[in-house]
C-alpha positions in Angstrom: -23.7 155.4 -120.9 -20.9 157.9 -122.3 -19.0 155.1 -124.5 -22.3 154.0 -125.7 -23.5 157.7 -126.5 -19.9 158.3 -128.1 -20.7 154.9 -130.3 -24.0 156.1 -131.0 -23.2 159.4 -132.4 -20.0 157.5 -134.7 -23.3 156.8 -137.2 -24.0 160.6 -137.8 -25.8 163.7 -135.5 -29.1 162.5 -133.4 -31.0 163.8 -130.8 -31.7 163.2 -127.3 -34.4 161.8 -128.2 -33.1 159.5 -130.9 -30.2 158.8 -128.5 -32.9 157.8 -126.0 -34.6 155.0 -128.1 -31.4 154.0 -129.5 -29.9 152.8 -126.6 -33.2 152.1 -124.1 -32.8 154.9 -121.8 -34.8 157.8 -121.1 -34.0 161.3 -122.0 -33.1 162.7 -118.8 -30.5 160.1 -118.4 -29.2 160.5 -122.1 -29.4 164.7 -121.7 -27.0 164.8 -118.9 -24.7 161.9 -120.2 -24.2 165.0 -123.1 -23.9 167.5 -121.2 -20.6 165.6 -119.6 -19.7 164.6 -122.5 -19.9 168.4 -123.9 -18.1 169.8 -121.6 -15.3 167.3 -121.7 -14.9 168.1 -125.5 -16.2 164.9 -127.1 -20.0 166.4 -128.1 -20.9 169.3 -129.8 -24.2 170.9 -130.8 -24.4 169.7 -134.3 -27.6 171.8 -135.2 -31.0 172.7 -134.7 -34.7 171.7 -136.6 -37.9 173.7 -135.8 -40.3 171.1 -134.8 -44.3 171.1 -133.9 -43.8 171.4 -130.3 -40.2 173.3 -130.3 -36.9 173.3 -131.5 -34.6 169.9 -131.9 -31.2 169.8 -131.2 -29.1 167.3 -132.9 -25.3 166.4 -131.4 -22.4 165.0 -132.5 -19.4 163.8 -131.8 -15.9 166.3 -131.9 -13.1 163.8 -133.1 -13.2 160.0 -133.7 -11.5 159.7 -130.2 -10.6 162.3 -127.0 -7.1 164.2 -127.3 -5.5 163.3 -124.0 -2.0 164.9 -125.2 -2.4 167.3 -122.3 -2.6 166.3 -118.9 -6.0 166.8 -116.8 -6.0 166.9 -113.3 -7.0 163.8 -111.8 -9.2 165.4 -109.4 -11.2 166.9 -112.4 -13.5 163.6 -111.7 -16.4 165.0 -113.6 -14.5 164.8 -117.1 -15.9 162.2 -119.3 -12.3 161.0 -119.5 -9.0 162.2 -117.6 -5.3 161.4 -118.2 -3.0 161.5 -115.5 0.3 163.0 -117.8 1.4 164.0 -121.3 1.3 161.4 -124.1 -1.2 158.9 -122.5 -2.4 157.0 -125.0 -6.7 156.9 -125.5 -9.2 156.3 -128.4 -12.7 155.2 -128.8 -12.8 153.4 -132.0 -15.5 150.5 -133.9 -14.1 147.8 -135.5 -15.5 145.5 -137.3 -14.4 141.8 -136.3 -15.5 138.7 -137.3 -16.6 136.8 -134.6 -13.1 134.4 -133.9 -11.5 138.3 -134.1 -13.6 139.2 -131.4 -12.9 136.1 -129.4 -9.2 136.8 -130.0 -9.9 140.4 -128.8 -11.4 138.8 -125.7 -9.1 136.9 -124.4 -6.5 139.0 -124.6 -8.4 141.6 -123.2 -9.1 139.1 -120.1 -5.4 137.9 -120.0 -4.7 141.7 -119.7 -6.5 142.5 -117.0 -6.0 139.8 -114.5 -2.4 140.7 -114.6 -0.7 141.5 -111.6 0.4 144.7 -110.6 4.2 145.2 -110.7 5.0 146.7 -106.6 7.7 148.5 -108.1 5.9 149.7 -111.2 4.3 152.8 -111.8 0.2 153.0 -110.9 -1.4 153.3 -114.5 -5.3 153.1 -115.4 -7.0 151.3 -118.2 -10.3 150.9 -119.7 -10.8 147.6 -121.2 -14.5 147.1 -123.3 -15.5 145.2 -126.2 -19.0 144.8 -127.0 -21.0 144.6 -130.1 -22.9 146.9 -131.5 -26.2 146.0 -132.2 -28.2 149.2 -131.8 -28.7 152.1 -135.2 -29.9 155.4 -134.7 -33.5 156.0 -136.5 -33.4 156.6 -139.9 -33.5 160.4 -140.6 -31.1 162.0 -138.3 -29.0 164.7 -139.0 -29.5 168.2 -138.4 -31.1 170.8 -141.4 -30.3 174.4 -139.8 -27.3 175.1 -137.8 
């Protein structure tokens, strides 16, 4: 869900309600995961807009990918992303791929996921994922006041 939220926010600012509709989820679930992402510094409040029933809050991504150049203690399980040591690379990207390129990349990722462990090597974790984004935010997203 957090990855999907970050991908949805790549299209611009959005409210919890807009994200819930775009991701076919409920507002409580979206709000919970947005809070975790905000606590990790990956999203932030972009602004607010007065509406009939109150105030809508708009969220945006803070960067194109998390900065993991500083070590994050492994016991911080609640953060959206955790790095075991400085220099770990982690990036979140939306790519436009042809079906042929998507198939090739899927084959590479599956091969990597199926590699046997090297018993003498240091343990590392990887996050592998490739899926087609077919969710778009409703028109009219974006904050009007800060």
